[in-house]
C-alpha positions in Angstrom: -120.5 -127.5 -140.2 -121.4 -128.5 -143.7 -123.0 -131.7 -142.5 -125.1 -129.8 -139.9 -126.3 -127.4 -142.6 -127.3 -130.3 -144.8 -129.2 -131.9 -142.0 -131.0 -128.6 -141.3 -132.0 -128.2 -144.9 -133.2 -131.8 -145.0 -135.4 -131.3 -142.0 -136.8 -128.1 -143.5 -137.7 -129.9 -146.7 -139.5 -132.6 -144.7 -141.4 -130.0 -142.5 -142.8 -128.1 -145.5 -143.7 -131.2 -147.6 -147.5 -131.1 -148.2 -149.6 -134.1 -147.4 -150.4 -135.0 -151.0 -146.8 -135.6 -152.2 -146.4 -139.3 -153.0 -143.6 -139.4 -155.6 -140.1 -138.1 -156.1 -139.0 -138.3 -152.4 -136.3 -140.7 -151.2 -137.3 -143.8 -149.1 -135.6 -142.3 -146.1 -137.6 -139.1 -146.4 -140.8 -141.1 -146.7 -139.9 -143.0 -143.5 -139.2 -139.9 -141.6 -142.5 -138.3 -142.9 -144.4 -141.4 -141.8 -143.3 -140.8 -138.2 -144.2 -137.1 -138.3 -147.5 -136.0 -136.8 -150.3 -134.9 -139.2 -151.8 -131.5 -138.5 -154.5 -129.4 -140.1 -154.5 -125.6 -139.7 -157.9 -124.0 -140.4 -156.6 -120.6 -141.5 -153.6 -118.9 -143.0 -152.1 -117.8 -139.7 -149.7 -114.9 -139.2 -146.2 -115.6 -140.4 -144.5 -116.1 -137.0 -146.6 -119.1 -136.1 -146.4 -120.5 -139.6 -142.6 -120.3 -139.5 -142.5 -122.2 -136.2 -144.6 -125.1 -137.7 -142.5 -125.2 -140.9 -139.2 -125.2 -139.1 -140.1 -127.6 -136.4 -139.3 -130.8 -138.3 -142.0 -132.3 -136.1 -145.2 -132.1 -138.2 -146.5 -132.3 -141.7 -149.3 -129.9 -142.0 -152.0 -128.7 -144.4 -153.8 -125.4 -144.1 -156.8 -123.6 -145.5 -154.7 -121.1 -147.4 -156.9 -118.0 -147.0 -157.3 -115.3 -144.4 -160.4 -113.8 -146.1 -162.8 -116.7 -145.8 -163.3 -119.5 -143.3 -162.9 -123.1 -144.4 -166.3 -124.5 -145.5 -167.7 -126.9 -142.9 -167.9 -129.8 -145.3 -164.3 -129.4 -146.3 -163.2 -129.0 -142.7 -164.9 -132.3 -141.8 -162.9 -134.0 -144.6 -159.6 -132.4 -143.9 -159.5 -133.3 -140.2 -159.8 -137.1 -140.8 -157.0 -138.9 -139.2 -155.0 -135.8 -138.0 -153.0 -135.9 -134.8 -153.4 -132.2 -134.2 -155.7 -129.3 -135.1 -154.9 -125.6 -135.0 -158.2 -123.6 -135.2 -159.6 -120.1 -134.8 -162.7 -118.9 -132.9 -164.6 -119.1 -136.2 -164.6 -122.9 -136.2 -167.1 -124.8 -134.2 -165.4 -127.8 -132.5 -168.2 -130.1 -131.6 -168.9 -133.8 -131.5 -169.5 -134.0 -135.3 -166.1 -132.6 -136.0 -164.3 -134.7 -133.4 -166.1 -137.8 -134.7 -164.9 -136.9 -138.2 -161.3 -136.5 -137.0 -161.2 -139.8 -135.3 -159.2 -141.3 -132.4 -155.8 -140.0 -133.7 -156.7 -136.4 -132.7 -154.9 -135.8 -129.4 -154.2 -132.0 -129.4 -156.2 -129.0 -130.3 -154.7 -125.5 -130.3 -157.0 -122.5 -130.7 -155.6 -119.1 -131.7 -157.9 -117.3 -129.3 -158.3 -116.3 -125.7 -162.0 -117.3 -125.7 -163.1 -120.9 -126.0 -166.9 -120.7 -126.3 -166.5 -122.2 -129.8 -165.2 -125.4 -128.2 -167.3 -128.2 -126.8 -165.2 -128.7 -123.7 -167.1 -131.7 -122.4 -166.6 -133.6 -125.7 -162.9 -132.8 -125.7 -162.5 -133.9 -122.1 -164.4 -137.1 -122.7 -162.0 -138.0 -125.6 -158.9 -137.0 -123.7 -157.9 -134.3 -126.2 -155.6 -131.6 -124.8 -156.5 -128.0 -125.5 -154.2 -125.0 -125.8 -155.2 -121.4 -126.1 -153.6 -117.9 -126.3 -154.5 -115.7 -123.3 -152.4 -112.8 -121.9 -150.5 -112.0 -125.2 -153.5 -109.9 -126.4 -154.1 -108.0 -123.1 -152.4 -104.7 -124.3 -154.0 -104.7 -127.7 -157.5 -105.3 -126.3 -157.1 -102.7 -123.6 -155.9 -100.1 -126.2 -158.9 -100.8 -128.5 -161.3 -100.7 -125.6 -160.1 -97.2 -124.6 -160.2 -96.1 -128.2 -163.8 -97.4 -128.6 -164.8 -95.7 -125.3 -163.5 -92.4 -126.4 -164.9 -92.7 -129.9 -168.3 -93.5 -128.5 -168.4 -91.0 -125.7 -167.0 -88.1 -127.7 -169.1 -89.0 -130.8 -166.2 -89.2 -133.2 -168.0 -91.2 -135.8 -170.8 -88.7 -135.9 -168.4 -85.8 -136.1 -166.4 -87.4 -139.0 -169.7 -87.9 -140.9 -170.8 -84.3 -140.4 -167.4 -83.0 -141.5 -167.5 -85.2 -144.7 -171.2 -84.5 -145.6 -171.4 -80.7 -145.2 -172.9 -80.7 -141.7 -170.0 -78.6 -140.4 -171.5 -75.1 -140.4 -171.3 -72.3 -137.9 -170.0 -72.9 -134.4 -172.8 -74.0 -132.1 -172.7 -74.2 -128.3 -173.9 -77.8 -127.8 -173.3 -79.4 -131.2 -171.8 -82.9 -131.0 -171.1 -82.5 -127.3 -170.2 -85.8 -125.6 -169.1 -87.1 -122.2 -165.6 -86.8 -120.7 -163.7 -89.1 -118.4 -162.4 -86.5 -116.0 -164.1 -86.9 -112.6 -166.1 -89.9 -113.8 -166.8 -93.3 -112.3 -165.6 -96.2 -114.5 -167.2 -99.6 -113.9 -165.6 -102.9 -115.0 -167.7 -106.0 -115.3 -165.3 -108.9 -114.8 -161.9 -107.9 -113.4 -159.1 -109.8 -115.0 -155.8 -108.8 -116.7 -157.7 -106.9 -119.5 -159.9 -105.0 -117.0 -156.8 -103.9 -115.1 -155.0 -102.9 -118.3 -158.0 -100.8 -119.3 -158.1 -99.0 -115.9 -154.3 -98.4 -116.1 -154.8 -96.6 -119.4 -157.8 -94.6 -118.3 -156.3 -93.4 -115.0 -154.3 -90.5 -116.6 -157.7 -89.1 -117.9 -158.4 -88.1 -114.2 -161.0 -90.7 -113.6 -162.4 -90.1 -110.1 -163.2 -93.8 -109.2 -162.9 -97.3 -110.5 -165.4 -99.9 -109.4 -165.9 -103.5 -110.4 -168.0 -106.6 -109.9 -167.1 -110.3 -110.4 -168.1 -113.7 -109.1 -166.1 -112.7 -106.0 -163.8 -109.9 -104.9 -160.4 -109.8 -106.6 -158.4 -107.9 -104.0 -154.9 -108.4 -105.5 -155.9 -107.2 -108.9 -158.2 -104.4 -107.6 -155.4 -103.0 -105.3 -153.2 -102.3 -108.3 -155.8 -99.9 -109.8 -157.4 -98.9 -106.5 -160.8 -100.3 -107.6 -163.7 -100.9 -105.2 -165.7 -104.1 -105.3 -169.5 -103.4 -105.6 -172.6 -105.5 -106.3 -173.9 -105.9 -109.9 -176.7 -103.4 -109.2 -174.4 -100.8 -107.8 -172.1 -101.2 -110.8 -175.0 -100.3 -113.0 -176.2 -97.4 -110.9 -172.8 -95.8 -110.3 -170.9 -96.2 -113.6 -170.6 -93.3 -116.0 -168.7 -95.7 -118.2 -169.2 -99.4 -118.0 -166.7 -101.7 -119.7 -167.6 -105.4 -120.1 -164.6 -107.7 -119.7 -166.1 -111.0 -118.5 -165.9 -114.3 -120.3 -169.0 -115.8 -121.9 -170.3 -118.6 -119.7 -173.8 -120.0 -119.0 -173.9 -117.6 -116.1 -173.0 -114.5 -118.0 -175.0 -115.2 -121.2 -177.1 -112.0 -121.8 -176.2 -110.7 -118.3 -176.3 -107.2 -119.9 -180.0 -106.9 -120.4 -182.9 -104.5 -119.8 -182.5 -105.1 -116.0 -179.0 -103.7 -116.2 -179.7 -100.9 -118.6 -182.8 -99.7 -116.6 -180.5 -99.1 -113.6 -177.8 -97.2 -115.5 -177.5 -93.4 -115.7 -179.0 -91.7 -118.7 -175.5 -90.3 -119.5 -173.8 -93.7 -119.2 -171.6 -95.2 -122.0 -171.7 -99.0 -122.3 -168.6 -100.7 -123.9 -168.3 -104.4 -124.8 -165.1 -105.9 -126.1 -165.5 -109.3 -124.5 -168.1 -111.6 -126.2 -171.3 -110.6 -128.0 -173.3 -113.2 -126.2 -173.1 -111.4 -122.8 -175.4 -108.7 -124.2 -179.1 -109.0 -125.0 -179.0 -106.8 -128.2 -182.7 -106.2 -128.4 -182.6 -104.8 -124.9 -179.6 -102.7 -125.8 -181.3 -101.3 -128.8 -184.3 -100.3 -126.7 -182.1 -98.6 -124.1 -180.2 -96.7 -126.8 -183.1 -95.7 -128.9 -185.2 -94.4 -126.0 -182.3 -92.5 -124.3 -182.2 -94.8 -121.3 -178.4 -94.7 -121.8 -176.3 -92.3 -123.8 -174.3 -94.6 -126.0 -172.7 -97.9 -126.7 -169.5 -99.1 -128.3 -169.4 -102.8 -129.4 -166.4 -104.8 -130.8 -168.4 -108.0 -130.5 -171.9 -109.0 -131.5 -174.3 -111.9 -132.1 -174.0 -113.0 -134.8 -170.6 -112.1 -136.3 -170.6 -110.5 -138.8 -173.7 -108.6 -137.7 -176.1 -108.2 -140.6 -175.9 -104.8 -142.1 -179.7 -104.3 -141.7 -179.5 -104.9 -138.0 -181.4 -102.2 -136.0 -178.3 -101.3 -134.0 -176.6 -100.0 -137.2 -179.4 -97.4 -137.5 -178.4 -95.7 -134.3 -176.1 -92.7 -134.2 -175.2 -93.4 -130.6 -174.0 -97.0 -131.2 -170.5 -97.6 -132.6 -169.9 -101.1 -133.9 -166.5 -102.5 -134.9 -165.9 -105.9 -136.6 -164.2 -107.7 -133.7 -160.8 -106.2 -134.1 -159.7 -105.8 -130.4 -156.6 -108.0 -130.9 -155.9 -106.7 -134.4 -152.3 -105.4 -134.1 -149.5 -107.0 -136.0 -147.4 -107.8 -132.9 -150.4 -109.3 -131.0 -151.6 -111.5 -133.9 -148.1 -112.8 -134.5 -147.7 -113.5 -130.8 -151.0 -115.3 -130.8 -150.0 -117.4 -133.8 -146.6 -118.2 -132.2 -148.2 -119.4 -129.0 -150.8 -121.4 -130.8 -148.1 -123.1 -132.9 -146.0 -123.8 -129.8 -148.9 -125.1 -127.8 -149.7 -127.5 -130.6 -146.1 -128.8 -130.9 -145.6 -129.1 -127.2 -148.9 -131.0 -126.8 -147.9 -133.4 -129.6 -144.7 -134.1 -127.8 -146.6 -134.9 -124.6 -145.1 -131.8 -122.9 -146.7 -129.0 -120.9 -148.2 -126.3 -123.2 -147.4 -122.7 -122.7 -151.1 -122.1 -121.9 -153.4 -125.1 -121.6 -157.1 -125.3 -120.6 -157.6 -127.6 -117.6 -160.6 -129.7 -118.6 
């Protein structure tokens, strides 16, 4: 028992030894460290994932020890030199320049995100680099936030809070701060996947009359679970009282939500986007909101991020903008960091990852 505890402590000392320690360690520890894979982590990730890396006894890692700022590009290019693995966030652009800087040792990349539009997949495939990502674990968190944003936008809660704080709350008025309710409405989903289904499941108790969706093709298995009807893109725009965007950002979906879509929507429609900012043409959205073409919009994602504070969308009372916080719950972010860490470790062992992109 005593010997096993000593061995465990020794492994833990090795796992947490930083890359720049060169003196004071025994020769055997140096030899063991020399066989360990070198990893760079681009952010101070939540504690569950960090614990997995530290206690693995498999890697020696260095990280950008901040959660407030992204690692400067110049420093990132320096830090990745010669690493075997890289754990990154969606804020890091993984392109040919970075992969060249890393060199041929880099065999595994793990991104703590469900989206992967920050990755140059062609370059990663060409170099034989395996890629792990973190889908599914954030489904509940994103669905909850989407519903919260939809209700906040449709019931004008930000406006109401402002009025209460600034003295606008006067005598009772018949139509003051009236919004749109979900009961007897049609909810449209653009891109029906796990998150779209989870959103519909949470909205159903609000007495929604009908769920409709569009995708690259019908998704009968998923749709049957929420009794959703497949419709064309145009019909989705025309019929939806609430339209939730849940599709991935691809070349085909880039700015798919534009003036053509908004011009077909109802004047009382509420538009919600918690997927990726790039699927929306923001100039067209501003025009639709400012002219009353649609009633309101709630955005958790924009282009760029952060959105400049002088952006025209911030001037509109009928546009609620959040700073990309759909997955921001303690349990979800810890689950994401755990999966990202395990994907990295499994990849470095040459084993199947929990979730791996097939390049």
